[in-house]
C-alpha positions as CSV (number, residue, x, y, z in Angstrom):
1,X,75.2,51.6,143.5
2,X,71.5,52.2,143.1
3,X,70.3,50.9,139.7
4,X,67.7,53.7,139.5
5,X,70.5,56.3,139.5
6,X,72.6,54.5,136.8
7,X,69.7,54.2,134.4
8,X,69.1,58.0,134.0
9,X,72.8,58.6,133.6
10,X,73.0,55.9,130.9
11,X,70.0,57.4,129.1
12,X,71.6,60.9,129.3
13,X,74.9,59.6,127.8
14,X,73.0,57.9,125.0
15,X,71.1,61.1,124.2
16,X,74.3,63.1,124.3
17,X,76.0,60.6,121.9
18,X,73.0,60.8,119.6
19,X,73.1,64.6,119.5
20,X,76.8,64.5,118.8
21,X,76.3,62.1,115.9
22,X,73.5,64.3,114.5
23,X,75.7,67.4,114.8
24,X,78.6,65.7,112.9
25,X,76.1,64.5,110.3
26,X,74.9,68.1,109.7
27,X,78.5,69.5,109.4
28,X,79.9,66.6,107.4
29,X,79.1,68.1,103.9
30,X,81.1,71.2,104.8
31,X,83.9,69.2,106.4
32,X,84.1,66.9,103.4
33,X,84.1,69.8,101.0
34,X,86.8,71.6,103.0
35,X,89.0,68.5,103.3
36,X,88.9,67.7,99.6
37,X,88.8,71.1,97.9
38,X,90.7,73.3,100.4
39,X,92.9,71.4,102.7
40,X,93.6,68.7,100.1
41,X,94.5,71.3,97.5
42,X,96.8,73.0,100.0
43,X,98.7,69.7,100.6
44,X,98.8,68.9,96.9
45,X,100.2,72.4,96.1
46,X,103.0,71.7,98.6
47,X,103.8,68.5,96.8
48,X,103.8,70.3,93.5
49,X,106.2,72.9,94.9
50,X,108.7,70.1,95.2
51,X,108.3,69.1,91.5
52,X,108.9,70.3,88.0
53,X,105.3,70.4,86.6
54,X,103.9,72.1,83.5
55,X,100.2,71.0,83.7
56,X,100.7,68.6,80.8
57,X,103.5,66.1,81.7
58,X,103.8,64.0,84.9
59,X,105.2,66.0,87.9
60,X,109.0,65.3,88.2
61,X,110.4,65.4,91.8
62,X,113.1,68.0,92.2
63,X,113.1,68.6,96.0
64,X,113.8,72.1,97.1
65,X,115.2,73.3,93.8
66,X,112.2,75.6,93.2
67,X,112.8,77.3,96.5
68,X,116.5,77.7,95.9
69,X,115.7,79.1,92.4
70,X,113.4,81.7,93.9
71,X,116.0,83.0,96.3
72,X,119.2,82.7,94.2
73,X,118.5,82.5,90.5
74,X,115.2,84.4,89.8
75,X,116.1,88.0,89.0
76,X,112.4,89.1,89.2
77,X,111.6,87.6,92.6
78,X,113.2,90.4,94.7
79,X,111.9,93.1,92.4
80,X,108.3,91.9,92.6
81,X,108.7,91.2,96.3
82,X,109.8,94.9,96.6
83,X,106.8,96.1,94.6
84,X,104.5,94.1,96.9
85,X,106.1,95.6,100.1
86,X,105.9,99.1,98.5
87,X,102.1,98.7,98.0
88,X,101.6,97.4,101.5
89,X,103.6,100.1,103.2
90,X,101.9,102.9,101.2
91,X,98.4,101.5,101.1
92,X,97.9,100.3,104.7
93,X,98.5,103.6,106.7
94,X,96.6,105.8,104.2
95,X,93.5,103.6,104.1
96,X,93.7,103.2,107.9
97,X,93.8,106.9,108.5
98,X,91.2,107.7,105.8
99,X,88.7,105.1,107.1
100,X,89.1,106.3,110.7
101,X,88.6,109.9,109.6
102,X,85.4,109.1,107.7
103,X,84.1,107.1,110.7
104,X,84.7,110.1,113.1
105,X,83.0,112.5,110.7
106,X,79.8,110.5,110.4
107,X,79.8,109.0,113.9
108,X,77.4,111.2,115.9
109,X,75.1,112.4,113.2
110,X,71.9,110.4,112.7
111,X,70.1,112.3,109.9
112,X,68.9,110.7,106.7
113,X,71.6,112.6,104.8
114,X,74.2,111.0,107.0
115,X,72.7,107.5,106.2
116,X,73.1,108.4,102.5
117,X,76.7,109.2,103.1
118,X,77.3,105.9,104.8
119,X,75.8,104.0,102.0
120,X,77.7,106.0,99.3
121,X,81.0,105.4,101.1
122,X,80.4,101.7,101.7
123,X,79.0,100.9,98.2
124,X,82.4,100.8,96.4
125,X,83.6,98.0,98.7
126,X,80.9,95.6,97.7
127,X,81.2,96.5,94.0
128,X,83.2,94.0,91.8
129,X,86.9,94.9,91.8
130,X,86.9,94.1,88.0
131,X,84.2,96.7,87.4
132,X,85.9,99.3,89.7
133,X,89.2,98.7,87.9
134,X,87.6,99.3,84.5
135,X,86.1,102.6,85.7
136,X,89.4,103.8,87.1
137,X,91.2,102.7,84.0
138,X,89.3,105.4,82.2
139,X,89.7,107.9,85.0
140,X,93.4,107.5,84.8
141,X,93.5,107.7,81.0
142,X,96.2,110.3,80.3
143,X,94.4,111.8,77.3
144,X,90.7,111.5,78.1
145,X,90.7,110.7,81.8
146,X,88.7,112.8,84.3
147,X,91.7,113.5,86.5
148,X,94.0,114.8,83.8
149,X,91.2,116.8,82.2
150,X,90.6,118.5,85.5
151,X,94.3,119.2,86.0
152,X,94.5,120.8,82.6
153,X,91.4,122.8,83.2
154,X,93.0,124.4,86.2
155,X,96.1,125.3,84.2
156,X,98.4,122.3,84.8
157,X,99.9,121.2,81.5
158,X,102.5,118.7,82.6
159,X,100.0,116.1,83.7
160,X,101.0,112.6,84.9
161,X,100.8,109.6,82.7
162,X,99.5,107.6,85.7
163,X,99.3,103.9,84.7
164,X,101.7,104.4,81.8
165,X,104.5,105.9,84.0
166,X,106.7,103.8,86.3
167,X,106.7,106.6,88.8
168,X,102.9,107.1,89.0
169,X,101.6,103.5,88.4
170,X,101.8,102.4,92.0
171,X,100.4,105.6,93.5
172,X,97.5,105.2,91.0
173,X,96.7,101.7,92.2
174,X,96.9,102.9,95.8
175,X,94.4,105.8,95.1
176,X,92.0,103.3,93.5
177,X,92.2,100.9,96.5
178,X,91.7,103.8,99.0
179,X,88.5,104.8,97.2
180,X,87.2,101.2,97.0
181,X,88.1,100.0,100.5
182,X,88.0,103.1,102.7
183,X,84.2,102.7,103.3
184,X,84.5,99.1,104.3
185,X,86.9,99.7,107.1
186,X,85.0,102.9,108.0
187,X,82.1,100.7,109.1
188,X,84.5,98.7,111.4
189,X,85.7,101.9,113.0
190,X,82.2,103.2,113.2
191,X,81.2,100.1,115.2
192,X,84.2,100.6,117.5
193,X,83.4,104.3,118.0
194,X,79.8,103.6,119.0
195,X,81.0,101.4,121.9
196,X,82.9,104.2,123.6
197,X,80.8,105.7,126.4
198,X,79.8,109.3,125.9
199,X,80.4,110.0,129.6
200,X,84.1,109.8,129.0
201,X,83.9,112.7,126.5
202,X,81.6,114.7,128.8
203,X,84.1,114.3,131.7
204,X,87.0,115.3,129.4
205,X,85.0,118.4,128.4
206,X,84.4,119.4,132.0
207,X,88.2,119.1,132.6
208,X,88.8,121.5,129.6
209,X,90.2,118.9,127.2
210,X,90.4,120.0,123.5
211,X,89.2,117.9,120.6
212,X,92.7,116.7,119.8
213,X,93.3,115.7,123.4
214,X,90.0,113.7,123.5
215,X,91.0,112.0,120.3
216,X,94.5,110.9,121.5
217,X,93.6,110.3,125.1
218,X,90.1,108.6,124.7
219,X,89.2,107.7,121.1
220,X,92.5,106.3,119.9
221,X,93.3,104.1,123.0
222,X,89.8,102.7,123.2
223,X,89.9,101.8,119.4
224,X,93.2,99.9,119.8
225,X,91.5,96.5,119.3
226,X,89.6,97.7,116.3
227,X,92.7,99.3,114.8
228,X,94.7,96.1,115.3
229,X,92.1,94.0,113.5
230,X,91.7,96.6,110.7
231,X,95.5,96.7,110.2
232,X,95.8,93.0,110.0
233,X,93.0,92.8,107.4
234,X,94.6,95.6,105.4
235,X,98.0,94.0,105.4
236,X,96.6,90.7,104.2
237,X,94.5,92.4,101.5
238,X,97.4,94.6,100.3
239,X,99.6,91.5,100.0
240,X,96.8,89.8,97.9
241,X,96.2,92.5,95.4
242,X,95.6,90.9,92.0
243,X,92.4,91.8,90.2
244,X,93.1,95.5,89.9
245,X,96.6,94.8,88.7
246,X,95.4,92.2,86.2
247,X,92.8,94.6,84.7
248,X,94.6,98.0,84.9
249,X,98.3,97.4,84.3
250,X,99.0,93.7,83.7
251,X,102.1,94.2,85.8
252,X,103.4,97.1,83.8
253,X,104.8,99.4,82.9
254,X,108.2,97.6,82.9
255,X,107.1,95.4,85.8
256,X,106.6,98.4,88.1
257,X,103.2,97.1,89.4
258,X,103.8,93.4,89.2
259,X,103.4,91.9,92.7
260,X,104.0,88.4,94.1
261,X,100.4,87.4,93.5
262,X,100.5,88.5,89.9
263,X,104.0,86.9,89.4
264,X,102.6,83.6,90.8
265,X,99.7,83.8,88.3
266,X,102.1,84.5,85.4
267,X,104.3,81.6,86.3
268,X,101.4,79.2,86.7
269,X,99.0,80.1,83.9
270,X,101.2,82.0,81.4
271,X,104.5,80.2,81.5
272,X,103.0,76.9,82.8
273,X,105.7,76.5,85.5
274,X,103.1,75.2,88.0
275,X,105.7,73.6,90.3
276,X,107.7,76.9,90.6
277,X,104.5,78.9,91.0
278,X,103.5,76.6,93.9
279,X,106.8,77.2,95.6
280,X,106.4,80.9,95.2
281,X,102.9,80.6,96.7
282,X,104.2,78.8,99.8
283,X,107.0,81.4,100.2
284,X,104.3,84.1,100.0
285,X,102.1,82.3,102.5
286,X,105.0,82.1,105.0
287,X,105.6,85.8,104.5
288,X,102.0,86.8,105.2
289,X,101.9,84.6,108.3
290,X,105.1,86.2,109.6
291,X,103.8,89.7,109.0
292,X,100.4,88.9,110.4
């Protein structure tokens, strides 16, 4: 083989190896941090789920006893699991429909007023959930809250107790989350709507299609990918509701708003059953993965 051909090839491989080493050097801080603080913590939590651990004493190996306890001995597990599913089933379709409706309403208008609407609708989603929860805690106040004052002003005397009533506590949380997150997913749908060619709507109008027909025959099918992504994100977010419950209800009244996430927190940091809480967390992770 000609030595003059081998030399450039060797030089190219050396340069490629040098670039690869430099690339790994740049990403190594992130990889090391992820390995220690994220992946390492996940593995350690799985080990803790097999132990009896209270944050003070040495973890005691118990095998799968924590998992068996969750499914057979814990009377609250299925109740709080049901609360979680209830919030997911009620919250996801409502937020999905609301965000799609908002995106359609502001899609084709480009005035400065419309831009103000977009900012106003999106702003709650980037506001701290703790701050939002504190505001809605006053809005849902049964005596001085804005909603009940408005209902009494229009002549309705039998007003709901909202967060103090087991029948209204979950709908109140869903209303708050709709207001907070509707604008965020509206932006996603808005981006999807702007990728649909206008020629399709023009052709449909020439064929005499109505607005409803254009929505179901053009808009909805061409938004299927966006809808799928939004639905997955909504499901994961609904399963992980914690801050609003922690601030607004603390799981009450009578455990009606206590979800799996809040139950895991209680077991870990209120009762100090860290091993059992880790087992609940792994069960919860498996559930989210299956649903997703």
